[in-house]
Structures are given as structure tokens and as C-alpha cells.
Backbone as ProteinMPNN parsed JSONL, in Angstrom:
{"seq_chain_A": "XXXXXXXXXXXXXXXXXXXXXXXXXXXXXXXXXXXXXXXXXXXXXXXXXXXXXXXXXXXXXXXXXXXXXXXXXXXXXXXXXXXXXXXXXXXXXXXXXXX", "coords_chain_A": {"N_chain_A": [[-14.273, -42.95, 8.056], [-14.363, -39.145, 7.43], [-14.724, -36.895, 4.82], [-12.083, -34.31, 4.15], [-11.107, -30.805, 4.008], [-8.689, -28.953, 2.344], [-8.023, -25.556, 2.959], [-6.832, -22.35, 1.661], [-5.274, -19.432, 2.239], [-4.375, -16.911, 0.303], [-2.141, -14.43, 1.12], [-1.374, -11.052, 1.176], [2.157, -9.82, 1.946], [2.478, -7.277, 2.906], [0.14, -4.458, 3.8], [-2.327, -2.992, 1.834], [-1.355, -0.276, 1.995], [1.323, -0.336, 2.387], [2.457, -1.356, 4.832], [3.65, -3.844, 7.093], [2.413, -7.111, 7.451], [1.325, -8.275, 10.728], [2.622, -11.319, 11.842], [0.732, -12.722, 13.874], [-1.95, -12.662, 13.143], [-3.371, -14.728, 12.404], [-4.217, -16.228, 14.677], [-7.088, -16.615, 15.376], [-7.383, -18.564, 13.566], [-5.938, -20.788, 14.656], [-7.17, -21.179, 16.908], [-9.793, -21.923, 16.209], [-9.591, -23.927, 14.136], [-7.607, -25.644, 15.135], [-4.912, -25.545, 14.303], [-2.494, -23.985, 11.927], [-0.729, -23.564, 8.953], [1.739, -21.753, 8.039], [3.609, -20.54, 5.204], [5.759, -18.193, 4.965], [8.304, -17.654, 4.515], [9.286, -18.062, 1.984], [8.091, -16.573, -0.044], [5.369, -16.202, -2.5], [4.674, -14.345, -5.703], [2.56, -12.274, -6.503], [1.109, -11.112, -9.397], [-0.808, -8.759, -11.447], [-2.938, -6.664, -13.684], [-3.505, -3.321, -13.496], [-4.917, -0.459, -14.342], [-3.076, 1.241, -16.53], [-0.64, -0.404, -16.192], [1.36, -3.09, -14.446], [1.012, -4.463, -11.33], [2.375, -5.568, -8.38], [2.562, -8.038, -5.397], [4.057, -9.476, -2.866], [3.229, -12.699, -1.622], [2.262, -14.529, 0.992], [1.343, -18.214, 2.036], [-1.038, -19.309, 3.924], [-2.211, -22.143, 5.351], [-4.946, -24.199, 5.944], [-6.619, -27.241, 7.668], [-9.737, -28.861, 7.345], [-12.855, -30.305, 8.365], [-15.324, -29.552, 7.876], [-16.505, -27.398, 5.495], [-17.444, -24.646, 5.72], [-18.663, -22.072, 4.316], [-19.669, -19.289, 4.827], [-18.125, -18.542, 7.005], [-15.667, -18.478, 5.821], [-16.208, -16.467, 3.715], [-16.584, -14.292, 5.124], [-14.242, -13.977, 6.8], [-12.574, -13.489, 4.507], [-13.657, -11.038, 3.74], [-13.294, -9.32, 5.74], [-10.437, -9.709, 5.979], [-9.87, -8.079, 3.509], [-10.767, -5.434, 4.156], [-9.413, -4.791, 6.56], [-6.652, -5.183, 5.665], [-6.535, -3.502, 3.589], [-6.884, -4.387, 0.8], [-7.797, -5.027, -2.47], [-8.612, -7.67, -3.386], [-8.702, -10.71, -1.987], [-7.859, -14.016, -1.832], [-9.214, -16.924, -1.3], [-9.117, -20.247, -1.69], [-10.407, -23.304, -1.642], [-10.073, -27.072, -1.467], [-11.131, -30.315, -1.93], [-9.733, -32.805, -0.038], [-8.863, -36.098, -0.939], [-9.721, -39.168, -0.012]], "CA_chain_A": [[-13.427, -41.693, 7.809], [-14.997, -38.19, 6.866], [-14.049, -36.013, 3.974], [-11.879, -33.257, 4.785], [-10.875, -29.9, 2.98], [-7.481, -27.843, 2.529], [-8.161, -24.121, 2.672], [-5.445, -21.689, 1.477], [-5.191, -18.099, 2.153], [-3.165, -16.2, -0.41], [-2.208, -13.264, 1.922], [-0.191, -10.317, 0.973], [2.971, -9.671, 3.137], [2.097, -6.067, 3.294], [-1.08, -4.121, 3.643], [-2.18, -1.988, 0.519], [-0.822, 1.118, 2.275], [2.804, -0.627, 2.692], [2.71, -1.864, 6.275], [3.846, -5.332, 7.306], [1.1, -7.695, 8.244], [1.727, -8.995, 11.681], [2.339, -12.746, 11.811], [-0.307, -13.057, 14.895], [-3.203, -12.422, 12.625], [-4.158, -15.722, 12.231], [-4.249, -16.772, 15.916], [-7.983, -17.197, 15.383], [-7.583, -19.791, 12.743], [-5.558, -21.804, 15.276], [-8.182, -21.26, 17.762], [-10.968, -22.269, 15.626], [-9.314, -25.485, 13.409], [-6.587, -26.582, 15.813], [-3.701, -25.13, 13.836], [-2.735, -23.338, 10.687], [0.561, -23.774, 8.617], [2.101, -20.543, 6.803], [4.768, -20.514, 4.174], [6.065, -16.946, 4.764], [9.624, -17.429, 4.34], [9.623, -18.085, 0.413], [6.849, -15.988, -0.493], [5.03, -16.103, -4.04], [4.575, -13.143, -6.184], [1.17, -11.768, -7.233], [1.08, -10.035, -10.335], [-1.962, -8.436, -12.147], [-2.866, -5.438, -14.262], [-4.213, -2.379, -12.931], [-4.72, 0.78, -14.913], [-2.038, 0.966, -17.592], [0.485, -0.983, -15.693], [1.374, -4.211, -13.758], [1.105, -4.432, -10.165], [2.541, -6.788, -7.742], [2.511, -8.366, -3.985], [4.726, -10.702, -2.182], [2.456, -13.334, -1.118], [2.637, -15.679, 1.814], [0.244, -18.73, 1.835], [-1.497, -19.987, 4.897], [-3.406, -23.395, 5.11], [-5.855, -24.813, 7.184], [-7.581, -28.369, 7.214], [-10.916, -28.567, 8.152], [-13.752, -31.422, 8.148], [-16.298, -28.923, 7.425], [-16.161, -26.22, 4.666], [-17.939, -23.481, 6.284], [-18.49, -21.109, 3.391], [-19.983, -18.22, 5.405], [-16.941, -18.146, 7.89], [-14.21, -17.923, 4.654], [-16.585, -15.22, 3.319], [-16.578, -13.126, 6.279], [-12.911, -13.709, 6.753], [-11.809, -12.761, 3.284], [-14.356, -9.584, 3.797], [-12.574, -8.735, 7.049], [-8.97, -9.185, 5.626], [-9.869, -7.183, 2.41], [-10.915, -4.201, 4.612], [-8.288, -4.442, 7.386], [-5.274, -5.277, 5.041], [-6.712, -2.434, 2.488], [-6.651, -5.135, -0.33], [-8.842, -5.123, -3.355], [-9.044, -8.946, -3.265], [-8.168, -11.94, -0.754], [-8.194, -15.003, -2.588], [-9.065, -18.006, -0.262], [-9.599, -21.243, -2.299], [-10.322, -24.618, -0.954], [-10.067, -28.112, -2.297], [-11.333, -31.382, -0.844], [-8.644, -33.879, 0.023], [-9.169, -37.204, -1.257], [-9.564, -40.329, 1.291]], "C_chain_A": [[-14.134, -40.513, 6.91], [-14.068, -37.501, 5.955], [-13.309, -34.83, 4.635], [-11.396, -32.117, 3.519], [-9.464, -28.991, 3.338], [-7.907, -26.554, 2.265], [-6.814, -23.527, 2.472], [-5.802, -20.318, 1.626], [-4.045, -17.451, 1.631], [-3.121, -14.664, 0.391], [-0.909, -12.322, 1.621], [0.739, -9.908, 2.146], [2.954, -8.185, 3.562], [0.669, -5.393, 3.052], [-1.129, -3.31, 2.004], [-1.786, -0.532, 0.613], [0.783, 0.896, 2.757], [3.207, -1.06, 4.084], [2.808, -3.324, 5.969], [2.876, -5.888, 7.884], [1.838, -8.491, 9.462], [1.586, -10.39, 11.581], [1.102, -13.397, 12.925], [-1.792, -12.779, 14.271], [-4.212, -13.462, 12.479], [-4.351, -16.806, 13.422], [-5.787, -17.183, 16.066], [-8.148, -18.33, 14.632], [-7.073, -20.898, 13.81], [-6.642, -22.029, 16.388], [-9.309, -22.117, 17.462], [-10.923, -23.907, 14.765], [-8.216, -26.109, 14.25], [-5.173, -26.021, 15.474], [-3.869, -24.694, 12.328], [-1.192, -23.448, 10.168], [0.703, -22.61, 7.723], [3.443, -20.905, 6.418], [5.068, -18.911, 3.818], [7.479, -16.631, 4.07], [10.055, -17.194, 2.754], [8.353, -17.616, -0.209], [6.699, -16.013, -2.196], [4.963, -14.701, -4.308], [3.25, -13.141, -6.939], [1.581, -10.817, -8.414], [-0.6, -9.762, -11.08], [-2.088, -7.02, -12.691], [-3.856, -4.687, -13.788], [-3.759, -1.098, -13.693], [-4.239, 0.265, -16.274], [-0.727, 0.145, -17.211], [0.297, -2.431, -14.943], [1.563, -4.15, -12.468], [1.595, -5.698, -9.566], [2.441, -6.926, -6.205], [3.329, -9.383, -3.912], [3.432, -11.571, -1.414], [2.564, -14.404, -0.172], [1.164, -16.664, 1.706], [-0.022, -19.496, 3.16], [-2.743, -20.93, 4.753], [-3.975, -23.883, 6.315], [-6.572, -26.194, 6.572], [-8.62, -28.501, 8.016], [-11.824, -29.833, 7.582], [-15.014, -30.59, 7.382], [-15.853, -27.683, 6.59], [-16.357, -24.853, 5.081], [-17.803, -22.158, 5.334], [-18.77, -19.653, 3.941], [-18.813, -17.776, 6.36], [-15.97, -17.809, 6.939], [-14.722, -16.802, 4.221], [-16.141, -14.09, 4.084], [-15.057, -12.869, 6.441], [-12.189, -12.859, 5.7], [-12.446, -11.333, 3.299], [-13.445, -8.648, 4.711], [-11.073, -8.416, 6.83], [-8.993, -8.11, 4.607], [-9.919, -5.833, 3.066], [-9.675, -3.965, 5.398], [-7.034, -4.246, 6.903], [-5.564, -4.136, 3.866], [-6.459, -3.158, 1.076], [-7.952, -5.107, -1.192], [-9.839, -6.813, -3.25], [-8.362, -9.874, -2.451], [-8.477, -13.151, -1.393], [-7.978, -16.375, -1.637], [-9.807, -19.217, -0.944], [-9.587, -22.585, -1.679], [-10.488, -25.772, -1.88], [-10.446, -29.244, -1.453], [-10.141, -32.635, -0.929], [-9.29, -35.284, -0.029], [-9.037, -38.051, 0.015], [-8.595, -41.279, 0.716]], "O_chain_A": [[-14.478, -40.802, 5.763], [-12.855, -37.459, 6.163], [-13.831, -34.331, 5.632], [-11.324, -32.447, 2.335], [-9.258, -28.456, 4.428], [-8.229, -26.411, 1.086], [-5.799, -24.018, 2.967], [-6.827, -20.019, 1.013], [-2.963, -17.366, 2.211], [-4.034, -13.855, 0.229], [0.263, -12.672, 1.761], [0.235, -9.663, 3.242], [3.466, -7.927, 4.651], [0.036, -5.803, 2.079], [-0.175, -3.127, 1.248], [-1.828, 0.276, -0.316], [1.399, 1.76, 3.38], [4.406, -1.072, 4.361], [2.31, -3.928, 5.019], [2.354, -5.314, 8.84], [2.794, -9.234, 9.241], [0.478, -10.806, 11.243], [0.642, -14.52, 12.716], [-2.743, -12.697, 15.049], [-5.435, -13.326, 12.43], [-4.587, -17.996, 13.213], [-5.958, -18.104, 16.864], [-9.024, -19.127, 14.966], [-7.753, -21.922, 13.875], [-6.909, -23.193, 16.687], [-9.762, -22.926, 18.273], [-11.809, -24.761, 14.739], [-7.945, -27.268, 13.936], [-4.311, -26.044, 16.353], [-4.864, -24.873, 11.626], [-0.362, -23.415, 11.077], [-0.059, -22.437, 6.772], [4.264, -21.464, 7.145], [4.757, -18.394, 2.745], [7.746, -15.692, 3.321], [10.902, -16.394, 2.357], [7.655, -18.386, -0.869], [7.631, -15.883, -2.99], [5.137, -13.87, -3.417], [2.963, -13.919, -7.849], [2.337, -9.858, -8.26], [-1.416, -10.682, -11.142], [-1.363, -6.166, -12.18], [-4.984, -5.15, -13.621], [-2.596, -0.698, -13.733], [-4.674, -0.666, -16.952], [0.194, 0.109, -18.027], [-0.838, -2.896, -14.846], [2.65, -3.598, -12.294], [1.33, -6.784, -10.081], [2.217, -5.858, -5.635], [3.377, -10.204, -4.827], [2.719, -10.95, -0.626], [3.079, -15.4, -0.681], [0.086, -16.159, 1.395], [0.817, -20.338, 3.48], [-3.849, -20.689, 4.268], [-3.489, -23.926, 7.445], [-6.984, -26.318, 5.419], [-8.555, -28.313, 9.231], [-11.562, -30.323, 6.484], [-15.56, -31.051, 6.38], [-14.903, -27.003, 6.977], [-15.531, -23.976, 4.829], [-16.948, -21.303, 5.565], [-18.047, -18.776, 3.468], [-18.601, -16.566, 6.441], [-15.34, -16.779, 7.183], [-13.917, -15.871, 4.21], [-15.452, -13.145, 3.698], [-14.598, -11.741, 6.259], [-11.463, -11.881, 5.879], [-11.74, -10.426, 2.859], [-13.008, -7.53, 4.438], [-10.487, -7.405, 7.216], [-8.181, -7.197, 4.753], [-9.142, -4.998, 2.603], [-8.9, -3.076, 5.047], [-6.273, -3.412, 7.394], [-4.574, -3.925, 3.166], [-5.838, -2.521, 0.224], [-9.058, -5.161, -0.655], [-11.039, -7.058, -3.119], [-7.171, -9.604, -2.295], [-9.695, -13.296, -1.493], [-6.877, -16.811, -1.3], [-11.031, -19.266, -0.822], [-8.52, -22.903, -1.153], [-10.983, -25.579, -2.991], [-10.119, -29.201, -0.267], [-9.853, -33.224, -1.971], [-10.173, -35.589, 0.772], [-8.342, -37.691, 0.965], [-8.231, -42.259, 1.365]]}, "name": "protein", "num_of_chains": 1, "seq": "XXXXXXXXXXXXXXXXXXXXXXXXXXXXXXXXXXXXXXXXXXXXXXXXXXXXXXXXXXXXXXXXXXXXXXXXXXXXXXXXXXXXXXXXXXXXXXXXXXX"}
């Protein structure tokens, strides 16, 4: 049995311009990895300091399990999402799943 990784995409529920993010954006993930799980009904809240105040986003989490980590793929996806969703930073952490 080989090692696996759990990759999470912390995705805002709205773009930086206040537009809702379509649910079909991750079709490419299901094509590439065979499936993806999204937690969008009970969003988390992201808070951060900006200028003199605190900003927030409602965050959905999308998870993918993969045997290969593919850092270049995830870096490219992060950069594309940041651009398309008008976000300063999209976070995509990965962790090894113990055997």
C-alpha cells in the first residue's frame, strides 16, 4: 500500500468582488483525482487584519485524496484561483495520511 495525501482547498464562498462562486468550479478536480468532497453548507469564517480593521470571508473546504502530491499542479491551481476569484491568497494545505 502506498502513502496518500489529503489536500484541502480553503475556498471563499464569494469572490473578492462579492460574486458567488459557482459550485461547478471543481469539476477539474473530479476529472483529475476521481472525486472531491466539499463542505459548503456549514462554512467556516476566515478573519484577518487588513489596514486598520479586520476583514472576513465565509470559507468552504474542498478535499481531495491523492497518492501523488503534485506541488506544481496545486501551486498552479492556487495562482489561477487567486486570479479568477480576485483573492489575495488562497490556502491549499496538504497532509500525509498515515497508513
